[in-house]
C-alpha positions as CSV (number, residue, x, y, z in Angstrom):
1,M,0.5,-5.1,-6.1
2,T,1.4,-1.5,-5.3
3,T,4.7,0.1,-5.5
4,T,5.7,2.7,-3.3
5,P,7.9,5.5,-4.8
6,A,11.3,6.0,-3.5
7,P,12.3,8.7,-1.2
8,L,12.7,12.1,-3.0
9,R,16.2,13.3,-3.3
10,L,16.2,16.5,-5.4
11,I,18.8,19.3,-6.0
12,A,18.2,22.7,-7.5
13,E,20.9,24.8,-9.2
14,D,18.6,27.3,-11.0
15,G,15.0,28.5,-11.2
16,E,13.7,25.4,-13.4
17,D,15.2,23.0,-10.9
18,L,13.6,25.1,-8.0
19,A,10.2,24.8,-9.5
20,V,10.4,21.0,-9.2
21,I,11.2,21.3,-5.6
22,S,8.5,23.9,-5.2
23,A,6.0,21.5,-6.9
24,A,6.9,18.6,-4.5
25,L,6.9,20.9,-1.5
26,Q,3.2,22.3,-2.2
27,D,1.2,21.9,0.8
28,A,3.9,20.7,3.1
29,V,3.3,21.6,6.7
30,G,6.0,22.4,9.3
31,K,6.5,24.6,12.6
32,V,8.2,27.8,12.7
33,G,10.6,26.3,15.1
34,D,11.8,23.8,12.5
35,I,13.0,26.6,10.3
36,R,16.8,27.4,11.3
37,F,19.2,30.0,9.7
38,E,22.8,29.4,10.7
39,A,24.4,32.7,9.5
40,S,28.0,31.5,9.9
41,A,27.4,28.4,7.5
42,R,25.1,30.6,5.4
43,Q,22.6,27.7,5.5
44,L,18.7,27.9,5.9
45,T,17.1,24.6,6.7
46,L,13.5,23.8,7.1
47,G,12.0,20.5,8.4
48,L,8.5,19.8,6.9
49,N,5.9,17.1,6.6
50,R,5.5,16.8,2.8
51,F,2.4,15.6,1.1
52,R,3.5,12.6,-1.3
53,W,1.9,14.0,-4.4
54,E,3.4,11.1,-6.3
55,A,2.0,8.7,-4.3
56,Q,-1.1,6.8,-5.7
57,G,-4.3,6.4,-3.9
58,K,-7.2,8.5,-2.6
59,A,-6.1,8.7,1.0
60,G,-2.7,10.2,0.6
61,E,0.4,10.0,2.6
62,R,2.9,12.6,4.2
63,V,6.7,12.1,4.8
64,R,9.2,14.0,6.9
65,S,11.6,15.9,4.4
66,G,14.3,18.4,5.0
67,L,15.0,21.4,2.8
68,Q,18.5,23.0,2.9
69,I,19.3,26.2,1.3
70,G,23.1,27.0,0.8
71,G,24.8,30.5,0.2
72,V,22.5,32.3,2.1
73,L,23.5,36.0,2.6
74,Q,20.5,37.1,4.6
75,V,16.7,36.0,5.5
76,R,13.9,38.1,6.1
77,S,10.4,37.2,7.2
78,L,7.0,38.7,6.4
79,R,4.0,38.1,8.5
80,L,5.5,35.2,10.2
81,R,5.5,35.1,14.0
82,R,9.1,33.7,14.7
83,E,8.5,33.6,18.4
84,A,5.6,31.4,18.2
85,K,7.8,28.2,17.6
86,D,4.7,25.7,17.7
87,A,2.9,27.6,15.1
88,V,2.1,25.5,12.0
89,L,2.8,26.8,8.6
90,S,1.7,25.7,5.3
91,L,3.9,26.1,2.4
92,M,2.3,27.1,-0.9
93,G,5.3,27.6,-3.1
94,I,9.0,28.6,-3.5
95,G,9.9,31.3,-6.4
96,F,13.0,32.7,-7.4
97,E,13.6,36.5,-8.1
98,P,16.9,36.8,-9.9
99,G,19.3,39.7,-8.7
100,E,22.8,40.2,-9.6
101,A,23.6,37.0,-11.5
102,P,23.8,34.3,-10.5
103,G,22.2,35.5,-7.1
104,G,18.9,36.5,-6.2
105,T,16.3,36.0,-3.6
106,L,14.1,32.7,-2.9
107,V,10.9,33.3,-1.9
108,L,8.9,31.1,0.3
109,T,5.3,31.7,0.4
110,F,3.0,30.2,3.2
111,A,-0.8,30.1,3.4
112,G,-2.2,33.3,5.1
113,G,0.2,35.4,3.1
114,G,3.4,34.8,5.2
115,E,6.9,34.9,3.4
116,L,10.3,33.9,4.1
117,R,12.8,35.8,1.9
118,A,16.5,34.4,1.6
119,E,19.1,36.3,-0.4
120,V,21.2,33.8,-1.9
121,E,24.7,33.9,-3.8
122,C,23.1,31.5,-6.2
123,V,20.4,28.8,-6.2
124,D,21.6,26.0,-4.2
125,A,19.0,23.7,-2.7
126,A,18.4,20.1,-1.7
127,L,15.3,18.4,-0.6
128,A,15.6,14.9,1.0
129,D,12.8,12.7,2.4
130,V,14.1,11.7,5.8
131,S,11.4,9.3,7.2
132,S,9.2,6.6,6.1
133,P,5.7,8.0,4.7
134,W,2.6,7.6,6.9
135,P,-1.1,7.9,5.8
136,T,-3.1,10.8,6.2
137,P,-6.8,11.2,6.0
138,R,-6.7,14.9,4.7
139,R,-5.8,15.6,1.2
140,P,-5.0,19.2,0.3
141,A,-7.4,21.1,-1.4
142,H,-7.5,24.7,-2.7
143,D,-10.4,26.9,-3.4
144,E,-10.6,28.0,-7.0
145,G,-11.3,31.7,-7.6
């Protein structure tokens, strides 16, 4: 009998917590149009299809997930075509560059060299799975070297 891991619900309040969310989101895919910055609410939200690294089995599964970052002062993108709403992005990782404590910059790095940089008052991020998982025939792989 196989058991399905429970949906992820993670909160990050520092760089170490953020590393856990980054690992869970490695190889998540989403569309440019699923990235929303609400300046008045100071929130950055991303809708992503996350590869469930924690699931057992050779095939693999994806699940729809939401990442919300709070306390966002400014968002800048580098090598991302924001007008291409249907363009698919593959998230490689999320890092934190400390600034004036407790603030800094969250850096979301995408395959192909794109970046989304969110200047934040402090690390305040939440990740939640919002759908049931579905099977995927493609397991992410990375070239070594």
